C-alpha positions as CSV (number, residue, x, y, z in Angstrom):
1,M,98.9,101.7,79.8
2,L,96.8,104.7,80.9
3,Y,93.7,105.6,79.0
4,E,91.2,108.4,79.5
5,I,87.6,108.1,78.5
6,V,86.9,111.2,76.4
7,R,83.3,110.6,75.2
8,M,80.5,108.1,74.7
9,Q,79.6,107.0,71.1
10,D,76.6,104.7,70.4
11,G,76.7,103.4,74.0
12,V,80.5,102.7,73.8
13,A,83.1,104.5,75.8
14,V,85.8,106.0,73.5
15,A,89.2,106.2,75.2
16,K,92.4,108.1,74.4
17,E,95.8,106.7,75.2
18,Q,97.6,108.8,77.8
19,G,100.9,106.9,78.0
20,G,102.4,104.1,80.1
21,I,102.4,103.5,83.8
22,N,105.2,101.8,85.8
23,L,103.8,99.2,88.2
24,P,105.5,98.8,91.6
25,D,108.6,96.6,91.9
26,V,107.5,93.2,93.3
27,S,110.8,91.4,92.6
28,W,110.7,90.4,96.3
29,L,108.0,87.8,95.4
30,D,110.8,85.6,93.9
31,A,112.3,85.2,97.5
32,D,109.0,84.2,99.2
33,S,109.5,80.5,99.0
34,A,113.1,80.7,100.1
35,L,112.7,82.8,103.2
36,P,111.1,81.6,106.4
37,V,108.1,83.6,107.6
38,A,107.5,84.8,111.2
39,A,104.2,86.5,111.9
40,L,104.9,89.6,113.8
41,R,101.4,91.0,114.1
42,E,97.8,90.1,113.5
43,K,96.5,90.6,109.9
44,R,93.0,91.8,109.4
45,M,90.7,92.8,106.5
46,A,87.1,93.7,106.3
47,L,84.6,93.0,103.5
48,Y,81.1,94.3,102.6
49,C,78.8,94.4,99.6
50,T,77.3,97.8,98.7
51,H,75.0,96.4,96.0
52,S,73.3,93.7,97.9
53,D,71.2,92.3,95.0
54,E,74.1,91.5,92.6
55,S,74.0,88.0,91.3
56,Y,75.2,85.8,88.4
57,E,72.5,85.1,85.8
58,P,73.8,81.7,84.4
59,S,74.1,80.2,87.9
60,D,71.3,82.1,89.8
61,G,68.7,82.5,87.1
62,T,68.7,86.3,87.6
63,Y,71.1,89.2,87.6
64,S,69.5,90.8,90.6
65,D,68.0,89.2,93.7
66,E,66.2,91.7,95.9
67,E,66.3,89.3,98.9
68,R,70.0,88.7,98.9
69,G,72.3,88.4,95.9
70,S,74.9,85.7,95.5
71,I,77.6,88.4,95.7
72,Y,77.6,87.6,99.4
73,Q,78.7,84.0,98.6
74,V,81.6,85.4,96.7
75,A,82.5,87.8,99.5
76,N,82.4,84.9,102.0
77,A,84.5,82.7,99.7
78,L,87.1,85.4,99.5
79,A,87.0,85.8,103.3
80,D,87.4,82.0,103.8
81,A,90.4,82.0,101.4
82,L,92.0,84.9,103.3
83,E,91.5,83.1,106.6
84,E,93.5,80.2,105.1
85,K,96.3,82.6,104.5
86,G,96.3,83.7,108.2
87,V,94.3,86.9,107.6
88,E,91.3,87.5,109.9
89,A,88.5,88.5,107.5
90,E,85.3,90.0,108.7
91,V,82.3,90.0,106.3
92,S,79.4,92.2,106.9
93,E,76.1,90.6,105.9
94,A,74.3,94.0,106.0
95,L,71.9,94.8,103.1
96,H,71.8,98.2,101.4
97,Y,68.7,98.0,99.1
98,P,67.7,99.3,96.7
99,H,70.5,99.3,94.0
100,D,70.3,103.0,93.4
101,A,72.3,106.2,93.9
102,G,71.8,106.0,97.6
103,A,73.3,102.6,98.0
104,Y,76.8,104.0,98.9
105,R,75.2,106.3,101.4
106,R,73.6,103.3,103.1
107,S,76.7,101.1,102.9
108,R,78.8,103.9,104.4
109,Q,77.3,103.1,107.8
110,T,78.4,99.5,107.3
111,A,81.9,100.6,106.4
112,V,82.2,102.8,109.5
113,Q,81.1,99.9,111.7
114,L,83.7,97.6,110.1
115,L,86.4,100.2,110.6
116,K,85.9,100.0,114.4
117,A,88.0,96.8,114.3
118,M,90.8,98.7,112.6
119,P,91.3,96.4,109.6
120,D,94.4,96.8,107.4
121,A,92.2,97.0,104.2
122,L,88.6,97.7,103.5
123,I,87.1,95.8,100.5
124,D,83.8,96.4,98.8
125,V,82.8,93.3,96.8
126,H,80.8,93.7,93.6
127,R,80.2,92.1,90.2
128,D,80.2,94.1,87.0
129,G,77.4,94.9,84.6
130,I,79.2,94.3,81.3
131,P,77.0,92.1,79.1
132,D,79.8,90.3,77.3
133,P,81.1,87.4,79.6
134,D,84.3,87.1,77.5
135,Q,85.4,90.4,79.0
136,Y,85.9,88.6,82.3
137,A,86.3,84.9,81.3
138,V,89.9,83.7,81.7
139,T,91.8,80.4,82.1
140,I,94.7,80.5,84.6
141,G,96.8,77.4,84.6
142,D,94.1,74.7,84.0
143,K,91.4,76.5,85.9
144,K,88.5,78.3,84.2
145,C,87.9,81.4,86.3
146,S,87.1,85.1,86.2
147,K,89.1,88.3,86.0
148,V,88.7,90.9,88.7
149,R,88.5,94.6,88.0
150,L,89.9,97.1,90.6
151,L,88.0,100.3,91.1
152,V,89.5,103.4,92.9
153,G,87.5,106.6,93.5
154,R,89.2,109.9,92.5
155,G,87.0,112.0,94.7
156,N,88.6,111.5,98.1
157,Q,91.7,112.4,100.0
158,N,92.9,108.8,100.1
159,M,93.0,108.5,96.3
160,E,96.8,108.4,96.0
161,V,97.4,105.7,98.6
162,N,94.4,103.7,97.4
163,K,95.7,104.0,93.8
164,E,99.1,102.8,94.9
165,F,97.5,99.9,96.7
166,A,95.6,98.9,93.5
167,L,98.7,99.2,91.4
168,K,100.5,96.9,93.9
169,I,97.7,94.4,93.7
170,K,97.9,94.4,89.9
171,A,101.7,94.1,90.0
172,V,101.6,91.1,92.3
173,A,98.8,89.4,90.4
174,D,100.5,90.0,87.0
175,K,103.5,88.2,88.5
176,V,101.8,85.3,90.3
177,Y,98.5,84.9,88.3
178,P,98.8,86.6,85.0
179,G,95.4,87.6,83.6
180,L,93.6,87.6,87.0
181,I,93.4,91.4,87.3
182,K,91.4,92.9,84.3
183,D,92.4,96.5,84.9
184,I,92.2,99.4,87.3
185,Y,89.2,101.8,86.8
186,M,89.6,105.3,88.2
187,G,86.0,106.4,88.9
188,K,85.0,110.0,89.6
189,G,83.1,109.1,92.8
190,T,84.4,108.4,96.3
191,Y,82.9,104.9,96.8
192,N,83.3,105.4,100.6
193,Q,87.1,105.2,100.1
194,D,87.5,108.5,101.8
195,L,86.9,106.7,105.1
196,A,90.3,104.9,105.2
197,P,93.4,104.2,103.2
198,H,93.9,100.8,101.6
199,S,90.2,100.8,100.4
200,V,89.5,99.1,97.1
201,L,86.4,98.0,95.2
202,L,86.5,94.6,93.5
203,E,84.4,93.8,90.5
204,C,84.4,90.0,90.6
205,G,83.3,88.9,87.2
206,T,80.1,90.1,85.5
207,Y,76.5,89.1,85.7
208,T,76.6,87.0,82.5
209,L,79.5,84.9,83.8
210,S,78.9,81.8,85.9
211,K,79.2,82.2,89.7
212,E,81.4,79.0,89.8
213,R,84.1,80.7,87.6
214,V,84.1,83.7,90.0
215,M,84.4,81.5,93.1
216,T,87.3,79.7,91.5
217,S,89.2,83.0,91.3
218,M,88.7,83.8,95.0
219,P,91.6,81.8,96.5
220,M,93.9,83.4,93.9
221,M,92.6,86.8,94.8
222,A,93.1,86.2,98.5
223,D,96.7,85.1,97.8
224,V,97.3,88.3,95.9
225,L,95.7,90.6,98.5
226,N,97.7,88.9,101.3
227,R,101.0,89.3,99.4
228,A,100.2,92.9,98.3
229,M,99.1,94.0,101.8
230,Y,101.7,92.2,103.9
231,G,104.5,91.5,101.5
232,G,104.5,87.7,102.0
233,V,107.7,87.8,104.1
234,T,107.4,89.5,107.4
235,G,110.4,88.2,109.3
236,S,113.0,85.4,109.5
237,A,114.0,82.5,111.8
238,G,115.5,83.6,115.1
239,V,114.0,87.1,115.1
240,S,112.0,88.4,118.1
241,D,108.3,87.8,118.2
242,A,105.7,90.4,119.0
243,K,106.5,90.2,122.7
244,G,110.2,90.6,122.2
245,N,111.0,87.0,123.1
246,N,113.7,85.3,121.1
247,A,112.4,82.2,119.3
248,S,114.5,79.0,119.4
249,K,114.9,76.5,116.5
250,G,112.3,74.3,118.1
251,G,109.7,77.1,118.1
252,I,109.7,77.4,122.0
253,T,110.1,80.9,123.3
254,Q,112.5,81.6,126.1
255,G,111.2,80.4,129.5
256,Q,108.6,78.0,128.2
257,E,110.8,74.9,128.8
258,D,110.9,75.8,132.5
259,A,107.2,76.4,133.0
260,P,105.8,74.3,135.9
261,A,103.0,71.8,135.3
262,M,99.7,72.7,137.0
263,E,98.3,70.2,139.6
264,S,94.8,69.1,138.9
265,G,91.9,68.6,141.3
266,K,88.4,67.3,140.8
267,G,86.6,70.3,142.4
268,V,88.8,72.8,140.7
269,S,88.4,71.1,137.3
270,S,84.7,71.1,137.6
271,G,84.6,74.8,138.4
272,I,86.9,75.6,135.5
273,L,84.7,73.6,133.1
274,W,81.6,75.6,134.2
275,V,83.5,78.9,133.8
276,V,84.8,77.9,130.4
277,G,81.4,76.7,129.2
278,I,79.8,80.0,130.1
279,A,82.6,81.9,128.5
280,L,82.4,79.9,125.2
281,A,78.6,80.4,125.1
282,A,79.1,84.2,125.6
283,V,81.7,84.3,122.8
284,I,79.3,82.5,120.4
285,I,76.4,84.8,121.2
286,Y,78.6,87.9,120.8
287,G,79.8,86.6,117.4
288,L,76.2,86.1,116.2
289,V,75.1,89.6,117.4
290,S,78.1,91.5,116.2
291,T,78.0,90.1,112.6
292,G,74.3,89.7,112.1
293,S,74.6,86.3,110.5
294,V,75.1,82.7,111.5
295,K,78.0,82.0,109.2
296,G,79.8,85.2,110.0
297,G,79.1,84.8,113.7
298,M,80.4,81.2,113.8
299,R,83.6,82.3,111.9
300,K,84.2,85.1,114.4
301,A,83.3,82.9,117.4
302,G,85.7,80.2,116.1
303,R,88.6,82.7,116.0
304,N,87.9,84.0,119.5
305,I,87.5,80.5,121.0
306,S,90.8,79.4,119.3
307,E,92.5,82.4,120.9
308,M,91.0,81.8,124.3
309,T,92.1,78.1,124.3
310,G,95.5,78.7,122.8
311,G,94.6,76.7,119.7
312,L,93.3,73.6,121.5
313,V,89.9,74.3,119.9
314,G,89.7,75.7,116.4
315,K,92.6,76.9,114.3
316,K,95.8,77.2,116.3
317,P,97.3,80.7,116.5
318,R,100.7,81.2,114.8
319,D,103.8,81.3,117.0
320,G,104.6,84.7,118.3
321,E,101.2,86.2,117.4
322,E,99.2,88.1,119.9
323,H,95.4,88.7,119.7
324,D,93.7,91.6,121.4
325,H,89.9,91.8,121.0
326,S,88.2,94.5,123.0
């Protein structure tokens, strides 16, 4: 249902019903478990927190932490869950104090920086200021968790595509995790969503709800974002990979079975180890500098090291997936 807020009365928003809205068709979700998946390209999302102070009063003892709010823990939990789904997720640890009208102007620079890596989606992670925790408390399955509100800005040229993205997120969530998405709020601002399509603001719980309930929702939210953005099924067995090679049933691309083995030598091995050691150190230092945090830097370094070593160190890349970091 679509509602329009028409006035404020004693501190309460009074809304008028405007009719129904048809959510996107997500019947393809029923086929996810039956169809094999082949990753055809790298998946990437970027996350940041405009309101750096936001915290959860029952867990943190305060609703606002001027040093660094626990909202960053929520953002990193969402990023970790996305990584488990095969989505490269970069979290900016940049701060944007104070929590005032200029916060979005300051976080805009962070968003611009994140967009240099050309993510598929840009996510601003918040928590709401509703005083009633029951507005967000929900039990899904046997898990006590938190609802998530989606916020889309009306004041930008990407509003229509961002609204469609939000509607798709809700449609997927309603199918897979009913009750996870609270609603979609169409605000009059831009929220930096004019910078790119597939931009959305997430209100992850409210300040009177425990942080633990919110963290429990993040793997579900990551699953929904992954399915909504990438469709869940991107290919089938036997299709060509990103390089155009035809994959065999054993997962070996054409020509691999005939690859010659490399002869080893003590001197050559020693030289290679030195080169590899220097390269790995450079990757780690680059990760720390580019993300501005130890956790974010190690996550980024781990991905790059895994790609450099072909999966021998860190998480192994998916078959047929290419990585190109400039």
